[in-house]
N, C-alpha and C positions, 0 to 999 in steps of 0.2 A: 876659618883658620886656627889650625891646633896650638892650642894655648902650651908655652913651655913653663913648667915649674923646676925652681930650684930646691931639690931635696936635701941640699946641705942645710936649709935653712930651718928644716921642719925636726921636731923632736924626734931623734934617735936613741929608744929605748929598746930593753930586751920585756917583752914581753910574750904573755902564755895565756891563752884562752883554754881553758880544760872544761871537758863534759864528761861525765859518767854515762856509759853506754846504758840505752835502756832503763835508766835507774830504776823505776819503779819495778819494771819485770825482772832487771839484774839480782834487786835486792830479793825478791822473792825466790828467784833461785839458789841463790845464795843460801835463804832459811832452810831450801831443800837440799841444802848438800849437793847441787847443779851447777858445772861452770853455767855464767850467763852466756855465752856465746854458745852453748851446745843446749840450751833448753828452748821448750816449745810452751813458752808461758805469756797469756795474753792477760791483762788487768783493766778488770770492766766497772765502771762505779756501781754499776747494782744491776748482778747475773739473770735476776727475777724480771726486768725490762728490758724488751727485746728493740729498745729506741737506746739503750742506756749507750753512753760514749765511751770507747775506748782508750783509756788515760797513758798505758803503754804496751807494748809489745816488743817480746825478746827478737835480736837479728834476726834468725833462722826464721821467725816468724813474717817478720817484714818480707823475706828476702822470697819464703816459698811461697807463700798465702796473699802479699800482699795487705794485710791488715796490719796498721800502723796508728799512732795517734790521731783522733778524731775520728776513727771508723765507728761504727754501729755495731752493736751485738748483731744483730740481726743479720751482718754481714759473714760474720766468722762461721767458718765451712764445720761441718761437724765430721771430725777426727779425731780418734783416739790420741792421738800423740799431741794434740793441745791440751795445756792445762791453763784453766778460766778460774780466774782467781779475782775476791774484790783487793780492794786497796785497804792497806795499814798505817794509817798517813803518821800514826804516835811513831812507826817503828821507821818509815822515811824518815821522820825529822833526826830521830837519835843517829840514824847512820849519817846523814848530812853534819850533823854536829862533830861525828866522829872524821868525817873527810877534813873539815875546815882546821880542826886540831891537825890534821897534818900538814895541811896547806901551811900552817903558821910554824912550821919548823921550818920552811925555807926562805919566806919573807916576813917581815915586821907588820903589824897590823895596818898601816897606812900605805902598803904596798899589797895590800888586799882586797880585793871588790868581790863581795857575792853578788852573782848576778840575775842565780836564781837557784831552785832549791839542786838542779843538777851543773847548774853551770857557775865558772869562777874566774875573775882574770889576777894574773900575778904578773908586779914588775920586778922581772930577780935582777934588773941591773945590778944594785948594789950588794947582791947574794954570790955572785962570779968567784969573790975570792973564797968563798967557804965550798959552795958546791961545785964548782967547773962554768964551762958556758951555759950556756940557753939550752943547748942540746943535751947536755950533760945532766942540767936540772929537769929536763921535760922525762928524761928516762929514768930516773930516780925518783920521782913522784910518780909515775906509771907503774914502778916496783915496788916501792912502798902501799900503796893504795891496793894492790892487787897482792902483799904479800899479809898485811897486815884484816885486809875486809873482802878480799876475793873479787873485789869489782873492778871492771874493766874501763881503762877513762883515755880516752882520746884527745892530744893538744895539738892545739893550732898556735904557731910563734911567728910572731910579726915584730915590727920595729914600730909600730904602736897597736892601740888597742882595737880599731878597725882591721888592721892588717890583720893580727894574730883572729879575729872571730870569723874574716871571712874565711882564712887559710883552712878554721875549726871545721867551717860548716860545709865548705865548697870542696876538701881535701883530704882535710885529716880524719875524719869520722870513715872513710872509704879506705884509706890507705892500710897496707897490710901491718906495719908498725904503729899506726895508729898517731904517725906525726906528717905535719907538716912547716914548711917554712915560707913565709909570703915578705917579700922586701919590698923598699922603694924602685931597686933597679930591677924589680920582677912586676911590676904592675900591667904591663903591656901582655905579655904573657900568662896571666893569672886574672886581674881584676877585669881587665877587657876580655876575657874569653868564660866568663859566666855567662852560662848559658841563656839562663831568666833572669828578667830585671828581681820577681820577686825570691831570687837567691842571695840580692843586696840586702844586706841589714839596714833595716829602716824603711825597705820599700814593700807598704802591704798591696794588695789586689785592687784597692781601692786607687793608690797614687798610681798602679802599673798605668791603668786606662784611662788615666789622666796625662799620662808620658805618652800612651801609645797614642792620644787625640792630638801630640803634637809632633807625630812621627817619630818616636825612641821608642824602638824594640828591643835595645840589646843594652849591653851595659857600656859597650864598646861607642855606640850610638851618645846616648848619656854623656860619656866622655866626649863627644864632640861636637856635641848639643850649642847653641848661643845659650851661654849662663845669664845674659841678661833678661832675654826672653824667660828661662826658666825660673829667675826672680820675681819677672813681673807675671806670671802663670802661678805660681808655686808659693811665692813667698820668700821667707828666710830659708826654708826646707830647699826649694831648689837649687837656692846656692850650696846649701850643705850637699843635699846629691849629688851635685856636678861634682865636688873638690873631692867627695867619696868617690866617684870613678874615678880619679886619680890618685887615692888611695893617701889623701890629706886627711890628717887627723891632729890635731893638735894638743889632744886631751894627754893628759899624766896623772895616771892613779893616783897619785899620791898628792896631788893638788885638786883633784876633783872636788866640785862645789854640791853640796846635799841640797836636796828637794828644798824650792821654795819656802813652800808654806806645809807643815806636816798636818795629816789631817786622820780621822779614824771612818772606817766605812766598814759595810759589810753589804754582801750581794746573794740572790740565791736564785735558782731558776727552779720553780715550780714545778709540782710531778705531773701539773695537768692543768687546761686553762680555767682562770679564776674568771667568773662572771657576777657575782655577788659583792654588795661593796663591802656588806660589814665583814664578809670571810676575808677580802684584800686588808682590808683597816686590821683585823687581828694578827696577820703575818707582819705589816707594818709596825706593830704596837711589838711583837715578838723580837723582831731584827733591832730594833731600837732600845731596847733592855739590853739587848747583847752589845753593843756600839755604847750605852753609856756607862756599863759596867766597867768597859776599857778607860774609858774618860778617866773614870773616880781611880782605876788602879793606877793611873799616871797622874793623877791628881791635877787633873787637867779642866776645863770647862770650855766648850764651843759658843763662839757669836754665832755663827753660820750654818747651814745645811743646805742638802742638794740631794732631790729624790730621782731616780730614774727609774722608768717603767718601761719596759719592753710589752709589746705587745703579741697575740700567737702568730704563727707563723702562717694562719690560714687568711690572714686578711692583708690589705696592702699596706695598712698605716703602722710604720713602725715600734710608735711611743713617743715619750719626751721627757726632756729633763730639765729641772727648773732646779732655783737655789733661794733662797731668802734668807735676809739679814734676823735674827732676832732681836728681841726688845733689850733682852740683856744678856750675859754667858751665863751657860747653866752647863750642869752633869745630871739634872736631874731627871730620871725615863721618863715621870709624867709630863714634866714639862716639854721635853724633845717630842715626845711622843704624841699631844697636843699640837706642836707647830710641822709637825710631820704629817699628819694626817690631814689639817687647812689647806697644807698644801697639794694632797693628792686630789683633795675634792675639790679645788679648784680650778683643776685643768682634766680631771679623768672625764670620759664622758660614756661610759658604760662599755668603752671596748672589752673585749677577753686579755686576763694580763696573764704573762707566762715567767716573767721575771722582775726583778727589785733589786734595787740596788739604794742604801741610803748610807749617807756623810755627813760626816760632821768636821767643820770645817772652822777656819779662824780661831785657831785652838789660843787661850792662854791659862794663867796657874788659877786652879779655885781658891786662891787664898784672896785673889780680888774679886770673887764674883757678886754682882749688883745686888743690892735690895731690889726686890720687884714692888713696887710701888700700889699695886693691884690686887695684891692679896696679901691675907692676913700672916704675919712673923711666925705665927702658930702655924700654918699649913704647911709656909717652907721648911720648917725644924720636923715638921711630920712626917715630910714628904723624905726628908734627907734622912732620917732614923730607919724609915722601910727599906732606903734603898742599902741603908749601910748592914743593916740586918741581913738581907737576902745575899748581898756581896758575901756577907761574912759566910756565911752557910753554906754558898758555894763553893768557895773557896777551900773549903774543908771538906766536905760532901760529896761535890760533885753539880754539877750545873742543873740536873734533874731533880734535886732534892726537894726546892720548894721555885714555885713557879707562877704566876699569874693568873687567875681562872678563864680567862680569854683564851689560857691555850687549850682547854676542854672544847671549846664551840669549835664546830665545824670549819673548817677550812684551815685552823692552827698547825704548824710542824714543829714546833720548838719540841716535842717529847720525843719526834721521831727524830729529831736531828741533834739531841743535847749531846750527845758523846761524838758526835763529827768533829772530824779532826780537818779546815778548809774546806767544808764541804763534803769530805768523804768519811765513810766509815774510820774510826780511830785503830 
């Protein structure tokens, strides 16, 4: 039985989902005074490693060579037209800030949601009297960003954020004018005709397999599935996916609720497999050092931690993720490192490690940091003083201006990565 949905009861807003076409590659093209749509640029995390990941490629490279985000460096053909460059993350962040400043000319802060470094949602419902209807606003944004930054943007327009995002991903990115509008009234001819389940926002390859096992292969099948069976098999997400297949999304950008719990984290993919315990511990200590510095910069202390370890692709085991509560809240590099190392030793059994992720959770103000009954107050003060001095020096002279001696040991990565931004060269 096909469910009937009364779309008159749904929030109907003018929502734009904006994407900068091949952002990293486009910025590199503009930097070289080349039109982004005419460039042959591939941004690779490290040109010296054949297995390096492609972070972005120009539209022409995608179309003519099939090289896209996620491809590997060894897949790039030897063609003299291709320009292979390493990322400039600091520049990308600077340009991202310029784009956000342009978007803020069209909407208030509460009607703007930054989804990623190259995507943003705008609710322009309240901007119509100033700039015209949603189509006029979309065109003005395209024109302004190209005029000032020489970047090409595509825009999905929808009656809610879901429809805007689906319009962007499934039509606007390939439309001649870079625009597409999906409304409640067009769900059957738009959403239900999306060819792949993974082209739906929120459906990963893992959930695709689970849906396939239930006999669901297309978005049309999802919209006509038994929603109660979906919920029993997939939980709340099953219900959400069902309603998404009907274009239902009650969220309003200005009323969005932020994350329930803030945390600070750092992840790192290692350049090789690590087999030696002490080498792995060195990397964990370096990563904790950086996260602890961020905690102190925000006057925060953590009372919980989580450690994620991923193993080499050459073994069947995938790794582990475990968390623990601390005896007291802290932002001390030494105290946090001791807890992370304890967690690592408890669960690691000698497998080759390729990726590490450290997270500090359950945050509170460092004004209420508890006294440690099991260590002398003088030791606490000494550790805090060392942290404070190191933070001050790094902020003034750079991250690599002062470092702990263990970074000189075999396995250390801090000095090589000190000037990276987001894990890539600045």
